DSSP file (Angstrom, degrees, kcal/mol; ACC not computed):
  #  RESIDUE AA STRUCTURE BP1 BP2  ACC     N-H-->O    O-->H-N    N-H-->O    O-->H-N    TCO  KAPPA ALPHA  PHI   PSI    X-CA   Y-CA   Z-CA
    1    1 A M     >        0   0    0      0, 0.0     4,-2.6     0, 0.0     5,-0.2   0.000 360.0 360.0 360.0 -45.0  -63.3   20.9 -122.2
    2    2 A I  H  >  +     0   0    0      1,-0.2     4,-2.8     2,-0.2     5,-0.2   0.929 360.0  48.0 -61.7 -45.9  -66.2   18.6 -122.8
    3    3 A A  H  > S+     0   0    0      1,-0.2     4,-2.4     2,-0.2    -1,-0.2   0.891 111.0  52.2 -62.7 -39.0  -64.2   16.3 -125.0
    4    4 A N  H  > S+     0   0    0      2,-0.2     4,-2.6     1,-0.2    -2,-0.2   0.947 112.9  43.1 -62.7 -49.6  -61.4   16.2 -122.4
    5    5 A Y  H  X S+     0   0    0     -4,-2.6     4,-2.9     2,-0.2     5,-0.3   0.915 113.1  52.7 -62.7 -43.0  -63.8   15.3 -119.5
    6    6 A A  H  X>S+     0   0    0     -4,-2.8     5,-1.7    -5,-0.2     4,-1.1   0.915 112.2  45.7 -59.7 -42.5  -65.6   12.8 -121.7
    7    7 A N  H  <5S+     0   0    0     -4,-2.4    -2,-0.2    -5,-0.2    -1,-0.2   0.932 115.1  46.0 -66.2 -46.0  -62.3   11.1 -122.6
    8    8 A Q  H  <5S+     0   0    0     -4,-2.6    -2,-0.2     1,-0.2    -1,-0.2   0.867 121.2  37.8 -65.7 -36.7  -61.0   11.1 -119.0
    9    9 A L  H  <5S-     0   0    0     -4,-2.9    -1,-0.2    -5,-0.2    -2,-0.2   0.546 103.8-129.2 -92.3  -8.3  -64.3    9.8 -117.5
   10   10 A N  T  <5 +     0   0    0     -4,-1.1    -3,-0.2    -5,-0.3    -4,-0.1   0.922  65.7 124.4  57.9  47.7  -65.0    7.4 -120.4
   11   11 A V      < -     0   0    0     -5,-1.7    -1,-0.2    -6,-0.2    -2,-0.1  -0.914  69.7 -84.4-130.3 158.8  -68.5    8.8 -120.9
   12   12 A P    >>  -     0   0    0      0, 0.0     4,-1.7     0, 0.0     3,-0.5  -0.295  33.6-123.5 -63.0 147.0  -70.3   10.2 -124.0
   13   13 A E  H 3> S+     0   0    0      1,-0.2     4,-2.7     2,-0.2     5,-0.2   0.845 110.8  61.5 -58.3 -35.1  -69.8   13.9 -124.6
   14   14 A E  H 3> S+     0   0    0      1,-0.2     4,-2.2     2,-0.2    -1,-0.2   0.893 103.5  49.1 -60.7 -39.6  -73.5   14.5 -124.5
   15   15 A K  H <> S+     0   0    0     -3,-0.5     4,-2.5     2,-0.2    -1,-0.2   0.908 110.9  49.4 -66.9 -42.1  -73.7   13.3 -120.9
   16   16 A V  H  X S+     0   0    0     -4,-1.7     4,-2.7     2,-0.2     5,-0.2   0.908 109.8  52.7 -62.5 -41.5  -70.8   15.6 -119.9
   17   17 A T  H  X S+     0   0    0     -4,-2.7     4,-2.1     1,-0.2    -2,-0.2   0.924 110.6  46.9 -59.7 -45.6  -72.6   18.5 -121.6
   18   18 A I  H  X S+     0   0    0     -4,-2.2     4,-2.2     2,-0.2    -2,-0.2   0.922 113.2  48.5 -63.2 -45.2  -75.8   17.8 -119.7
   19   19 A L  H  X S+     0   0    0     -4,-2.5     4,-2.3     1,-0.2    -2,-0.2   0.903 110.9  49.9 -64.4 -41.7  -73.9   17.5 -116.4
   20   20 A L  H  X S+     0   0    0     -4,-2.7     4,-2.4     1,-0.2    -1,-0.2   0.884 110.0  51.4 -64.5 -37.4  -72.0   20.7 -116.9
   21   21 A E  H  X S+     0   0    0     -4,-2.1     4,-2.8    -5,-0.2    -2,-0.2   0.900 108.6  51.3 -65.4 -39.9  -75.3   22.5 -117.8
   22   22 A E  H  X S+     0   0    0     -4,-2.2     4,-2.3     2,-0.2    -2,-0.2   0.914 110.8  48.4 -62.9 -41.9  -76.8   21.2 -114.5
   23   23 A L  H  X S+     0   0    0     -4,-2.3     4,-2.2     2,-0.2    -2,-0.2   0.913 112.6  48.6 -62.6 -42.8  -73.8   22.5 -112.6
   24   24 A R  H  X S+     0   0    0     -4,-2.4     4,-2.3     2,-0.2    -2,-0.2   0.931 111.9  48.2 -62.7 -46.6  -74.0   25.8 -114.3
   25   25 A A  H  X S+     0   0    0     -4,-2.8     4,-2.3     1,-0.2    -1,-0.2   0.887 111.2  51.0 -62.9 -39.5  -77.8   26.1 -113.6
   26   26 A H  H  X S+     0   0    0     -4,-2.3     4,-2.5     2,-0.2    -1,-0.2   0.910 109.9  49.8 -64.0 -42.4  -77.3   25.2 -110.0
   27   27 A A  H  X S+     0   0    0     -4,-2.2     4,-2.1     2,-0.2    -2,-0.2   0.904 111.3  48.6 -63.6 -41.6  -74.6   27.8 -109.6
   28   28 A V  H  X S+     0   0    0     -4,-2.3     4,-2.3     2,-0.2    -1,-0.2   0.905 111.5  50.2 -64.7 -41.7  -76.8   30.5 -111.1
   29   29 A Q  H  X S+     0   0    0     -4,-2.3     4,-2.3     2,-0.2    -2,-0.2   0.917 110.2  49.7 -62.5 -44.2  -79.7   29.5 -108.9
   30   30 A K  H  X S+     0   0    0     -4,-2.5     4,-2.2     1,-0.2    -1,-0.2   0.896 110.2  50.8 -62.4 -40.5  -77.5   29.7 -105.8
   31   31 A L  H  X S+     0   0    0     -4,-2.1     4,-2.4     2,-0.2    -1,-0.2   0.921 110.1  49.4 -62.8 -44.2  -76.3   33.1 -106.8
   32   32 A A  H  X S+     0   0    0     -4,-2.3     4,-2.4     1,-0.2    -2,-0.2   0.895 111.5  49.3 -62.0 -40.6  -79.8   34.3 -107.3
   33   33 A E  H  X S+     0   0    0     -4,-2.3     4,-2.2     2,-0.2    -1,-0.2   0.875 110.0  51.3 -67.3 -36.9  -80.8   33.0 -103.8
   34   34 A R  H  X S+     0   0    0     -4,-2.2     4,-2.2     2,-0.2    -2,-0.2   0.913 111.3  47.4 -65.3 -43.3  -77.8   34.7 -102.2
   35   35 A V  H  X S+     0   0    0     -4,-2.4     4,-2.1     2,-0.2    -2,-0.2   0.921 111.2  51.5 -63.1 -44.2  -78.7   38.0 -103.8
   36   36 A K  H  X>S+     0   0    0     -4,-2.4     4,-2.7     1,-0.2     6,-0.6   0.896 109.6  50.3 -59.6 -41.4  -82.3   37.5 -102.7
   37   37 A F  H  X5S+     0   0    0     -4,-2.2     4,-2.2     1,-0.2    -1,-0.2   0.922 110.4  48.9 -64.3 -44.1  -81.1   36.8  -99.1
   38   38 A R  H  <5S+     0   0    0     -4,-2.2    -1,-0.2     1,-0.2    -2,-0.2   0.871 118.3  40.4 -63.2 -36.8  -79.0   40.0  -99.1
   39   39 A Q  H  <5S+     0   0    0     -4,-2.1    -2,-0.2    -5,-0.2    -1,-0.2   0.856 134.6  13.8 -81.4 -36.4  -81.8   42.1 -100.4
   40   40 A S  H  <5S-     0   0    0     -4,-2.7    -3,-0.2    -5,-0.2    -2,-0.2   0.593  89.4-120.4-119.8 -15.3  -84.7   40.7  -98.4
   41   41 A G     << +     0   0    0     -4,-2.2     2,-0.5    -5,-0.5    20,-0.5   0.515  68.9 134.8  80.8   3.5  -83.5   38.6  -95.6
   42   42 A L  E     -A   60   0A   0     -6,-0.6     2,-0.4    18,-0.2    -1,-0.3  -0.769  40.0-159.0 -89.2 126.1  -85.4   35.6  -97.1
   43   43 A A  E     -A   59   0A   0     16,-3.3    16,-2.6    -2,-0.5     2,-0.5  -0.810   4.7-151.5-105.1 145.7  -83.3   32.4  -97.2
   44   44 A T  E     -A   58   0A   0     -2,-0.4     2,-0.4    14,-0.2    14,-0.3  -0.972  10.5-166.3-117.3 125.2  -84.0   29.5  -99.4
   45   45 A L  E     -A   57   0A   0     12,-3.4    12,-2.8    -2,-0.5     2,-0.7  -0.880  14.4-142.8-108.4 141.8  -82.9   26.0  -98.3
   46   46 A K  E     -A   56   0A   0     -2,-0.4     2,-0.5    10,-0.2    10,-0.2  -0.922  23.0-170.2-103.2 115.1  -82.8   23.0 -100.6
   47   47 A V  E     -A   55   0A   0      8,-3.2     8,-3.0    -2,-0.7     2,-0.5  -0.907   7.4-173.6-111.3 129.0  -83.9   20.0  -98.7
   48   48 A K        -     0   0    0     -2,-0.5     2,-0.3     6,-0.2     6,-0.2  -0.969   6.3-161.9-125.5 117.8  -83.6   16.5 -100.0
   49   49 A L    >   -     0   0    0     -2,-0.5     3,-2.5     4,-0.4    -2,-0.0  -0.729  41.2 -84.3 -95.0 147.0  -85.1   13.5  -98.2
   50   50 A S  T 3  S+     0   0    0     -2,-0.3    -1,-0.1     1,-0.3     3,-0.1  -0.231 114.4   6.9 -53.0 126.1  -83.9   10.0  -98.9
   51   51 A G  T 3  S+     0   0    0      1,-0.3     2,-0.3    -3,-0.0    -1,-0.3   0.525 114.4  94.8  80.8   5.8  -85.8    8.6 -101.9
   52   52 A Q  S <  S-     0   0    0     -3,-2.5    -1,-0.3     1,-0.0     2,-0.1  -0.854  79.8 -97.9-126.9 162.2  -87.5   11.9 -102.7
   53   53 A L        -     0   0    0     -2,-0.3    -4,-0.4     1,-0.1    -6,-0.0  -0.411  51.6 -92.2 -72.4 154.4  -86.9   14.8 -105.0
   54   54 A A        -     0   0    0     -6,-0.2     2,-0.4    -2,-0.1    -6,-0.2  -0.357  40.4-157.4 -66.2 147.6  -85.3   17.9 -103.6
   55   55 A K  E     -A   47   0A   0     -8,-3.0    -8,-3.2    -3,-0.1     2,-0.4  -0.995   8.3-138.5-130.4 135.2  -87.7   20.6 -102.3
   56   56 A R  E     -A   46   0A   0     -2,-0.4     2,-0.4   -10,-0.2   -10,-0.2  -0.795  18.3-171.0 -95.9 134.7  -86.9   24.3 -101.9
   57   57 A V  E     -A   45   0A   0    -12,-2.8   -12,-3.4    -2,-0.4     2,-0.4  -0.992   4.9-159.6-126.4 129.8  -88.1   26.0  -98.7
   58   58 A T  E     +A   44   0A   0     -2,-0.4     2,-0.3   -14,-0.3   -14,-0.2  -0.912  19.5 159.8-111.9 136.5  -87.9   29.8  -98.2
   59   59 A F  E     -A   43   0A   0    -16,-2.6   -16,-3.3    -2,-0.4     2,-0.2  -0.973  27.6-131.7-148.6 161.7  -88.1   31.5  -94.8
   60   60 A S  E >>  -A   42   0A   0     -2,-0.3     3,-0.9   -18,-0.2     4,-0.7  -0.629  35.7-101.3-108.6 170.7  -87.2   34.8  -93.1
   61   61 A H  G >4>S+     0   0    0    -20,-0.5     5,-2.0     1,-0.2     3,-1.1   0.875 121.7  58.3 -57.6 -38.3  -85.3   35.5  -89.9
   62   62 A S  G >45S+     0   0    0      1,-0.3     3,-0.5     4,-0.2    -1,-0.2   0.784  96.4  63.1 -65.7 -25.9  -88.7   36.2  -88.2
   63   63 A D  G <45S+     0   0    0     -3,-0.9    -1,-0.3     1,-0.2    -2,-0.2   0.776 109.6  39.3 -67.8 -25.7  -89.9   32.7  -89.0
   64   64 A I  G <<5S-     0   0    0     -3,-1.1    -1,-0.2    -4,-0.7    -2,-0.2   0.357 117.6-108.9-108.3   5.0  -87.1   31.2  -86.9
   65   65 A G  T < 5       0   0    0     -3,-0.5    -3,-0.2    -4,-0.5    -4,-0.1   0.724 360.0 360.0  82.1  22.8  -87.3   33.7  -84.1
   66   66 A S      <       0   0    0     -5,-2.0    -4,-0.2     0, 0.0    -5,-0.1   0.420 360.0 360.0-115.3 360.0  -84.0   35.6  -84.6
């Protein structure tokens, strides 16, 4: 799969490997956050402001008044 994407995108296999790992890690993080929300009602938002790194913010329903 990596070789196929690297060939189609004309990028080194190492770069494709890194990008696929980032996608995998993001998916695992989202799943963990979804499970946490179902169990505790705490939601985590990923906020990215222009020119800054993303920041995760966690809050509960009571924090937003619902």
